N, C-alpha and C positions, 0 to 999 in steps of 0.2 A: 504494500500500500504506500510505503514511503516513496518508491520509484514513481508511482502514478502521481502522487502529490507533487514531486519535483518537476515532472514533465508538464503538468498543467498549471504550475505556478501557485499552487495552494497547498502549503505544507500540511502533512497529516502525521500526527504523533500518536503514540499508543494510548495516550489519555483521551484522544478523540474517539476511540473505538471501544465499543462494548463487546463485540464478538466479530470474528473473522475466520471463515473456513471455506475449503473447497468442496464443490459438489460435482461429481462426475456426470458427464453428458453421455447417455447411452449410445448415441449414434456414432460418435468418434472416440477412439481410445486416447487421443493425444490432446483433446481440448477439455478444459474444466471451467465451470462457472465458479466465481468466488462470491460468497454471500457475506456482506458486511453490515453490521448494525452500528450506527453512529451514536455517540452519547448525546449529541444535541442535534435537533432538527435543522437549525440554522447552518451548522457546519456541513451537514449532509446536502442541503440545498445549494450551498456555495460550491461544493465539490462537484455535484452533478452539473451545475451550470457551466463551470470551467471545463469539465471533461467533455461536454457536448461541443464547446467551441474548439477544443484542441484537436479533435478527430485523430485520436491515437492509433498507432499501428503496433503490432506485436513486436516489431524490431525496435521500437522506442523503449520497450521495457526489458529487452534482453534479446539474445540471439535465437529467437524462435520463429521468425518469418515476418512477411509483410502483410499479414492479414489484419483487417480492422478489429479494434478492440471496442466493444460496446459497453458503456456504463449507464445503467438505468436504475430508476427507483423501483421498488417492489410494491405492488398494489395488494391491499388486503382483499379478502374474498368478496365482500359487498361492493367494493369499488370496481373490481374486475367485472362483476355481473352488470353493474350500471354502465361501464364502458362498452360492454357488448351490446347492451340495449341502445346505446347512443350510436354505435357504429352501424348496426344492422339497417336502420332506415336511411342512413346517410346517402347512399347511391339512389335510392328510390325517390327521395324528395329533392335531390340536387344540391345537397350541402357538400362543400369541398373539403373542409377540414374538421377533424375531431382529434384532439390530442390531450395528453396529460402533462401538467406542469406543476411541480410542488404538491403532488397528491390531490390535485383538483382537475376535473374533467372540463374541457372547454370545447365549443363547437362554433364554427363560422361558416356562413353560406358562401362567401367569396372573399378574395384578398382584402378588399377595401370596405367590407361591411363590419359592423360591430360584432364582437364575440359574445357568446352566451355561456355562462358558467352553469354546469349541470351538477346539481347536488342531490336531486331526488328523481325517482322515476317519472314524476309529473313534469319535470323539466324536459324530459325526452319528448313528451307530447308537444312541447313548444317548438322543437326542432322540426317536427312534421307539420 
């Protein structure tokens, strides 16, 4: 995690982390996901924001290859379900964007239209 912090310009110390471990991916033997639980939400959000901007490659973190490294926030079960409900009607009604930022779901009809924050299933009806 310290290497990732150095590469994105956001130092990560062991006091910032509550938990960190690898999770094997069944499809490939040489790739592993890393699950990290941060001590503070503000630290997590700052690191996620900088990591998205940095567009890291595996070679940036060690001699492993030039594949992209993805750093994402984890959604809890209810938010995953709500995101699925927001994405499914997206194409049917012509909305272009549905995304998650800082554990909040957002939707937007087009690039220059105002965004809508989705917090409940009733908000999905406003998308349609």
